[in-house]
N, C-alpha and C positions, 0 to 999 in steps of 0.2 A: 091812350095818349095823355100824358102829364101836361098839366096847364103850367103857367110861368110860376106861380106860388109854389106848387108842389115841386118843381125843378129847383127852385131856390131853397126849399126846405131840405131836399135830399142834398144838395150841395153844402149847405150849413152843416148838416149831419155828418158827412164825410170830412170835412175840415176840422170840425170839433173832434170827431173821432180820432183823426190823426194827431190832433193835439193832445188828447188824453193818453194816447198810447206812448207818444214821444216823451210827454212830461213823466209819465210813470217810469219809463226806461232811464230818464237822467235822474230822477229821485233815487233810484236804486244804485245807480252809478255813485251818486254823491254820498249815499249811506255806506257803500263799500269804501269809498275814500275816508269816511269819517272813522271806521273801524281800523283803518290801516295807518292813517296819519295822525288820528286824533285832534286835527284841527277843527274847531268849532265851527268856522265858517262853512265847511262841508255839511255839517248837520243842519245849520239854518238854511242853505240851499236845498237839501234833501227836502225838508219840511216845506219849503215854498213850493216845490215841484211837486209834491204830494197833494197840496192844496190846490193847485192848479189842475191836476189830474181829476181830482173829485168835481171840481166846477166844471170843467170841460166834459166830463162823462155824464155829469148831470143834464148839461144843455143837449148832449148827444141824444141822450134817451128821452128828455122831457120837453125839449125845443127851448127856444129863448125864454119863454115864460118862467123857467127855472130861476132865471137871474132875478125876478121880481118876488122870490120868497123872502121873508123878513130876515132870516138869518144869513143869507148869501152875502149881504153888504158887509157885516162885520168880519166873516170869514175871510171874503175875498180881500178884505184890507190887509190880511196878513201876508197875502203873496208878495206884494212889492216890499211890504215892511221887513219881512225876513230876509229877502233877496238884498236889500239895501243894507240891513244890520250885518249880513255876513260879508259884504264888500268892505264895510268900515271895519269890522272885526279883523278881517285879513290885513288891512293897511294898518290900522292903529288899535290894537285890542281894547283899550280904555273907551276910546270914542264909540267902537262898536257895542261895547257893554252898555254903555249909557243909552244909545239909540234903541237896542233891543228892549231896555225897560220902559222907554217911551211907548215903543210898539205894543208891547203886551198891555201896558196900562190903557192905552188908547182903545185895544181890542176889548178889554174888559169892561170899560165905560159904554162902548156902543153895544156891546152884548147885553149889558144890564138894561140900557134904555130900551132895547129892543123886547126883552123878555118882560120886563117889569111894567113898563108903561105902553109898550107896543108903538113907540114913537119910530117915525121914519128917520133913519140915521143917513140917508144917502148923501145929503150935503156934508155932515160931519165926517164922513168917510175921506173927504178931501183933505181933512188935517193929517192923514196918513198918506193918502195918494200922493199929494203935491211934494211933501219934504222927500218922500221914498223915491219918486220919479226923478226929482232933480239930482239925488244922490246917484241913482242908477244911470242917469244920463251924463252928469258932469265929473264924477269920480274916475271912471274909467279913462275919459278923455284926458284928465290931468295927469293920472299915472303914466299914460303913453307919452305925452308931451314931455314930461320930466324924465322919461326914459327909466321909469321904474317898472314898467310893464312892457310887454310885446304889444306890436300893432293889433293883434288879434282882440285884444282887450276893447277895441273900439266896437266890436259887434255887440257888447253888452250895452254900451251907451246908446246905439241906435235902437236896441230893444227896449231901453228904458224910455226913450222918446215915445215908441209906439205905445208901451203901457200907460204913460202919462196921459197921452191924448185920449186912448181909448178909455181908460179908467174915468177920466172926467167927463168925457162925453155920455158915457153909461150913467154916471151918478146923477149929472144934471138932468138927463132924460128921464130917470126914475123919479127925480124930485119936481118934475113938471116944469122946469126952467131950462130947455135944452140949449146946449151951445150950437149943436147942428140938428138939421131935420131928422126926424125919426126915421124915415125910409134910408136915409144915408147912413145913419149909425148902425141900424141892423144889418145892413149890406155889407158894411165894413168890419164888423165885429169878428166873424170867424176867420177871415184871413188875417186880421191883426193878431188875434190870439195864436194862430199858427206860426205866423212869421216871428213874433216876440219869442216863442217857444224856442224855434231854431236858432235864431240870434243869441238868445241867453245860453242855450245848451253848448253851441259852437264856441262861444266867447268864454264861457266859464271853463269848459273841457280842455280848451286847447290853450290857455293862458296860465302859466304857473306862477305861484307865488302872491300875485295880486298886491306887489309892493310892500309884502309882509314886513311888518315893523313891531318888534315886541319891546 
């Protein structure tokens, strides 16, 4: 008979396993779109979902302790960063190009700090998570309200809200200054990851154009 802790562990493994499988499938679809259309945003989204697959698969195999590894923070910051850069790129290519440079530069700084000084970068990840989360949340809403996108784009905005809340809660928890109680964060993490993956996938795949302006 499994106790409550073991049941919760199995529950998390199932949800993170579903997240990893779904994110891999979406990544492959986006990669196929890139080859077919040559639109850069599809490549950025494919990379974002590929990273989500790696993180979700790592948690499935190793548990939530996987998220405390030093390299996970910098790598995880690329997930919302590349997704946001893709949205901006589809909307206005120069803006997306500049934001992509910012994301890559921030990632390299975080990675260098982790590898060279062994510094904790959890709080500094917020410099990527916060602007990226705001872009993912607000830009789809703006594009829908200005009739440059279909209503399905709102799903990406809702997913952006989830990734913003989840990312900040996890970062502050790892840094020792939690916004929410640890038990609540760990309990919500798996369903948040799965829900945002479903919302991002549905929103991106069912919404053409993304207000593309060249």
